[in-house]
C-alpha positions as CSV (number, residue, x, y, z in Angstrom):
1,M,-31.4,0.4,33.0
2,K,-28.1,1.4,34.7
3,L,-26.1,0.8,31.5
4,K,-28.7,2.7,29.5
5,N,-28.6,5.7,31.7
6,N,-24.8,5.8,31.4
7,L,-24.7,5.2,27.7
8,P,-23.6,8.7,26.7
9,F,-20.7,8.5,29.2
10,F,-19.7,5.1,27.9
11,I,-19.7,6.3,24.3
12,L,-17.5,9.3,25.2
13,T,-15.1,7.1,27.1
14,L,-14.9,4.8,24.0
15,I,-14.1,7.7,21.8
16,L,-11.4,9.1,24.1
17,F,-9.6,6.0,25.0
18,V,-10.2,3.3,22.4
19,L,-10.6,4.9,19.0
20,P,-7.6,6.4,17.2
21,P,-7.0,10.0,18.3
22,I,-7.1,11.5,14.8
23,L,-10.4,13.3,15.6
24,F,-8.5,15.5,18.1
25,A,-5.6,16.7,16.0
26,A,-3.9,19.9,16.9
27,P,-2.4,21.2,13.6
28,L,0.1,24.0,13.4
29,K,-1.5,27.4,13.9
30,R,-2.0,29.2,10.7
31,P,-1.0,31.5,9.1
32,L,2.5,30.1,9.6
33,R,5.3,32.5,10.7
34,F,8.7,32.2,9.1
35,Q,12.2,33.8,9.5
36,Q,14.4,33.8,6.4
37,M,18.2,33.6,6.0
38,T,19.2,34.3,2.4
39,P,22.1,36.1,0.7
40,K,20.3,39.3,1.4
41,E,20.7,38.7,5.1
42,G,24.3,37.6,4.7
43,L,24.1,34.0,3.8
44,S,27.3,33.0,1.8
45,G,25.4,30.9,-0.7
46,E,21.8,30.3,-1.8
47,M,21.5,26.5,-1.7
48,V,21.6,25.2,1.9
49,Y,22.5,21.6,2.3
50,A,23.3,21.5,6.0
51,I,22.3,23.3,9.2
52,A,23.7,22.9,12.7
53,I,22.7,24.8,15.8
54,Q,24.4,25.1,19.2
55,G,22.7,27.6,21.5
56,D,23.1,31.1,19.9
57,E,25.5,29.7,17.2
58,L,24.2,28.6,13.9
59,W,26.1,27.1,10.9
60,F,24.7,26.9,7.4
61,G,26.5,24.7,4.8
62,T,26.0,26.1,1.3
63,Y,26.7,25.1,-2.3
64,A,29.6,27.1,-3.6
65,G,29.5,29.6,-0.7
66,G,31.2,27.5,2.0
67,A,29.9,27.7,5.5
68,T,28.1,30.7,7.0
69,F,28.5,31.2,10.8
70,Y,25.9,33.3,12.6
71,D,26.2,34.2,16.3
72,R,22.9,35.8,17.1
73,S,23.9,36.9,20.6
74,K,26.6,39.1,19.0
75,N,24.7,39.7,15.7
76,L,27.8,38.3,14.0
77,L,27.9,36.8,10.5
78,K,31.0,35.3,9.0
79,A,31.7,33.1,5.9
80,Y,34.3,30.4,5.9
81,T,35.5,29.2,2.6
82,T,38.7,27.9,1.0
83,K,39.9,31.5,1.1
84,G,39.3,32.0,4.8
85,E,41.8,32.7,7.5
86,P,44.4,32.1,8.9
87,M,46.8,31.0,6.2
88,D,49.4,28.3,6.8
89,P,53.0,29.3,5.8
90,V,53.3,26.2,3.6
91,D,50.2,27.0,1.5
92,D,51.1,27.6,-2.1
93,G,48.3,30.1,-2.8
94,V,46.0,27.7,-4.7
95,S,42.7,27.4,-2.8
96,I,42.3,23.6,-3.0
97,H,45.8,23.2,-1.5
98,W,45.2,25.3,1.6
99,K,45.7,23.3,4.7
100,N,43.7,25.0,7.5
101,L,40.4,25.9,5.9
102,L,37.4,24.1,4.4
103,P,38.5,21.4,1.9
104,Y,36.0,22.9,-0.6
105,N,33.1,25.4,-0.8
106,H,30.4,22.8,-1.5
107,V,29.5,22.0,2.2
108,T,27.1,19.0,2.4
109,V,27.3,18.0,6.0
110,I,27.8,19.8,9.3
111,L,28.1,17.6,12.4
112,P,28.6,19.1,15.9
113,D,30.9,17.2,18.3
114,V,31.7,17.7,21.9
115,D,34.7,20.0,21.3
116,R,34.6,20.7,17.5
117,I,32.4,20.8,14.5
118,W,32.9,18.5,11.6
119,F,32.3,19.6,8.0
120,G,31.9,17.4,4.9
121,T,32.4,18.8,1.5
122,H,31.8,17.7,-2.1
123,F,34.2,18.2,-5.0
124,Y,34.2,16.6,-8.5
125,G,37.7,17.7,-9.5
126,F,41.0,15.9,-9.0
127,R,42.0,17.6,-5.8
128,G,40.1,19.1,-2.9
129,G,37.0,18.0,-1.2
130,G,36.7,15.7,1.9
131,I,36.3,16.5,5.6
132,S,37.7,19.0,8.1
133,Y,36.8,20.2,11.6
134,Y,36.7,23.6,13.2
135,Q,37.9,23.9,16.9
136,R,37.9,27.4,18.2
137,E,40.5,26.8,20.9
138,R,42.9,25.2,18.4
139,Q,45.5,27.2,16.5
140,P,44.9,27.2,13.7
141,P,41.2,26.4,14.3
142,W,40.7,24.4,11.1
143,K,42.1,21.0,10.3
144,V,41.7,19.3,6.9
145,F,42.1,15.6,6.4
146,N,43.3,13.7,3.4
147,T,40.6,12.0,1.3
148,N,41.6,8.4,2.2
149,N,43.0,7.8,-1.3
150,G,40.0,9.5,-2.9
151,R,37.4,7.4,-1.1
152,A,36.4,10.2,1.3
153,K,36.2,13.0,-1.2
154,K,32.6,13.5,-2.3
155,I,31.0,13.5,1.2
156,I,27.2,12.8,1.6
157,S,26.8,11.8,5.2
158,M,28.6,11.6,8.6
159,A,27.8,10.2,12.0
160,L,29.5,10.0,15.4
161,D,30.0,6.6,17.1
162,G,32.1,6.9,20.2
163,D,35.7,7.3,19.0
164,T,34.7,6.6,15.4
165,L,33.6,9.1,12.9
166,W,31.7,7.4,10.0
167,V,32.0,9.2,6.7
168,G,29.7,8.3,3.8
169,S,30.8,9.3,0.3
170,E,29.9,8.4,-3.3
171,K,32.5,5.6,-3.2
172,G,31.4,3.9,0.1
173,L,31.7,4.1,3.8
174,N,34.9,5.4,5.6
175,A,35.8,5.1,9.3
176,L,38.0,7.7,11.0
177,D,39.6,7.1,14.3
178,K,39.1,10.3,16.2
179,K,41.9,9.7,18.7
180,T,44.6,9.1,16.2
181,E,42.9,11.2,13.5
182,T,43.6,8.5,10.9
183,W,41.5,6.5,8.6
184,K,41.1,2.9,9.7
185,R,38.3,1.1,7.7
186,F,36.5,1.3,4.4
187,F,33.5,-0.5,3.0
188,S,32.0,-0.6,-0.5
189,T,29.9,-3.0,-2.5
190,Q,33.0,-5.2,-2.7
191,E,33.0,-5.6,1.0
192,G,29.2,-6.3,1.1
193,L,27.6,-2.8,1.3
194,S,24.3,-2.5,-0.6
195,G,25.5,0.5,-2.6
196,N,28.4,2.9,-2.9
197,F,26.4,6.1,-2.5
198,V,26.1,6.3,1.3
199,N,23.3,8.8,1.7
200,T,22.5,8.5,5.4
201,L,23.9,6.9,8.6
202,L,22.1,5.8,11.8
203,V,24.1,4.7,14.8
204,Q,22.6,2.4,17.5
205,S,24.2,0.8,20.5
206,D,24.5,-2.5,18.7
207,S,24.3,-1.6,15.0
208,L,25.2,0.8,12.3
209,W,22.5,1.3,9.7
210,V,23.5,2.7,6.3
211,G,21.1,4.0,3.6
212,T,22.5,3.8,0.1
213,N,21.5,3.9,-3.5
214,G,21.0,0.1,-3.3
215,G,18.9,-0.1,-0.2
216,V,19.8,-0.4,3.5
217,S,22.7,-2.2,5.1
218,R,23.1,-3.2,8.7
219,L,26.4,-3.9,10.5
220,L,26.2,-5.6,13.8
221,K,29.0,-4.3,16.0
222,G,31.5,-6.8,16.9
223,K,30.6,-9.0,14.0
224,K,31.8,-9.2,10.4
225,G,29.6,-8.9,7.4
226,W,26.6,-6.8,6.3
227,K,22.9,-7.6,6.3
228,N,21.4,-6.0,3.3
229,Y,17.7,-5.0,2.7
230,S,16.2,-4.1,-0.7
231,Q,13.0,-4.9,-2.5
232,G,13.0,-8.5,-1.4
233,E,12.9,-7.3,2.2
234,G,10.1,-4.9,1.7
235,L,11.8,-1.7,0.5
236,G,10.9,0.3,-2.6
237,E,12.6,0.6,-5.9
238,T,14.5,3.8,-5.3
239,E,17.5,4.8,-3.1
240,I,17.3,5.4,0.6
241,K,18.0,9.0,1.5
242,S,17.2,9.2,5.2
243,L,17.1,6.9,8.3
244,I,15.8,8.1,11.7
245,I,14.4,6.7,14.9
246,V,10.6,7.3,15.4
247,E,9.1,5.9,18.6
248,N,11.8,3.2,18.9
249,R,11.3,2.2,15.3
250,I,13.5,2.9,12.4
251,W,12.0,4.8,9.5
252,A,13.5,4.9,6.0
253,G,12.7,7.6,3.5
254,E,13.4,7.0,-0.2
255,S,14.2,9.3,-3.1
256,G,10.9,8.3,-4.7
257,G,8.9,9.6,-1.8
258,G,8.1,6.3,0.0
259,L,8.3,5.9,3.7
260,F,9.1,2.5,5.3
261,E,9.2,1.2,8.9
262,Y,11.5,-1.6,10.0
263,D,9.8,-4.6,11.8
264,P,12.5,-6.2,14.0
265,R,10.4,-9.3,14.7
266,E,10.2,-10.1,11.0
267,D,13.5,-8.5,10.1
268,R,12.0,-6.8,7.1
269,W,10.5,-3.4,6.1
270,K,6.9,-2.4,5.7
271,R,5.6,0.5,3.7
272,F,4.2,3.3,5.8
273,E,0.9,4.1,4.2
274,S,-0.3,7.6,4.9
275,R,-2.6,10.4,4.0
276,D,0.3,12.8,3.6
277,P,-0.7,15.3,0.8
278,L,2.9,15.5,-0.4
279,K,3.7,11.8,-0.3
280,N,4.7,11.6,-4.0
281,G,7.6,14.1,-3.5
282,G,11.1,12.7,-3.2
283,I,12.5,12.7,0.3
284,N,15.9,14.4,1.1
285,S,16.0,14.1,4.9
286,M,13.9,13.6,8.0
287,A,14.0,14.6,11.7
288,V,12.0,14.1,14.8
289,I,11.4,17.4,16.6
290,R,9.1,18.2,19.5
291,G,6.7,15.3,18.9
292,R,6.5,15.6,15.2
293,V,8.3,14.0,12.3
294,F,9.4,16.6,9.7
295,V,10.0,15.1,6.2
296,C,12.0,17.4,3.8
297,R,10.8,16.7,0.3
298,E,11.2,18.0,-3.2
299,N,7.7,19.5,-3.1
300,G,7.6,20.9,0.4
301,V,7.6,19.7,4.1
302,S,5.4,16.9,5.4
303,I,4.7,16.8,9.1
304,F,3.5,13.7,11.1
305,D,2.1,14.4,14.6
306,L,3.1,11.5,16.8
307,E,0.3,12.1,19.2
308,T,-2.6,12.6,16.8
309,R,-1.2,10.4,14.0
310,Q,-2.3,13.0,11.5
311,W,-0.4,14.5,8.6
312,E,-0.2,18.0,7.5
313,S,2.2,19.9,5.2
314,F,3.4,23.3,4.1
315,T,4.9,24.7,0.9
316,M,5.8,28.0,-0.8
317,A,2.1,28.9,-0.6
318,D,2.4,29.0,3.2
319,G,5.6,31.1,3.1
320,L,8.4,28.6,2.6
321,L,11.2,29.9,0.5
322,S,11.2,27.0,-1.9
323,N,9.5,23.6,-2.2
324,M,12.9,22.0,-2.7
325,V,13.7,21.3,1.0
326,L,17.1,19.7,1.6
327,C,17.7,19.5,5.4
328,T,16.3,20.5,8.8
329,A,17.5,21.4,12.3
330,E,15.8,22.2,15.6
331,D,16.1,25.6,17.1
332,R,14.9,26.8,20.5
333,D,11.8,28.5,19.1
334,G,11.3,26.7,15.8
335,V,12.6,24.5,13.1
336,W,15.0,25.5,10.3
337,F,14.9,24.2,6.8
338,G,17.6,24.4,4.1
339,T,16.3,24.9,0.6
340,D,17.7,25.8,-2.8
341,R,16.8,29.4,-2.2
342,G,18.2,29.9,1.3
343,A,17.3,28.8,4.8
344,T,13.9,29.4,6.5
345,K,12.8,28.9,10.0
346,L,9.2,27.9,11.0
347,I,8.5,29.7,14.2
348,L,6.6,27.3,16.5
349,N,4.0,28.5,19.0
350,P,4.8,27.9,22.7
């Protein structure tokens, strides 16, 4: 009789603490609010491949337009390109030879460091391209690096790892010593890498994970040789475009749209089955921001709520500039997305 009288309370307790919490999802409040940054607002190029934010300072890396710097505290917009300033006296007037500016105007990666900001550029010609950094206190503030015999020319990814800057290109993986500012190591398929197109890098205390056009490669620090993962280890058929940490697990996003989670106990990958309405759209990048996983796809943005375990999405129909979403970055009051039509910020409710 006692259990019978408390049955409603028992059922409620079971629902709250035992069953999956998907019934209590708190989706984004709609209609969604966006802020746009396009050439009309002063963006130096329309296609945005990279975004980096430090307080009031925002950097946008564009295709053909170089990097746009925006200081919102001063309402200052400035474009940095191969024709920027200051000039070095030894420059010969040809843009791809200029020494103290961006190596090229196709900016693919922007990576903030402690005292500088790194830029990766992409160039198909015989000269130009590669990496540089901007350091405001330095005179001149820009420093351009050589392309490591052409191996660090078409830059796709970069990651900081102590005194090492890892630089992924279309020819493999380069390592730059930040103290000496010289190249020190290089890996390609000949050295055991799973693919030469290094799309994404993930640094852990004991490992370096590399997502390529041939799968995932793992380098255990202090040891030689790579451990490679492809279809035989549970991954899909297409290239890996993004690697991130989600709740102490590694997620991999592939160009075909699939999501995979690494199982360290079995040392293999498992497909992450979901009810994501955009799951067939190719993945360009991912990020964990404020308890949600934001997946930038070729058909919009997918969002996975880590508390409720529910998926939702938004597209141009909700106010996004374009469904081709290339990158994302967290801001203090929202999340920025780079698209092929400019940058757009989803304003989050407090």
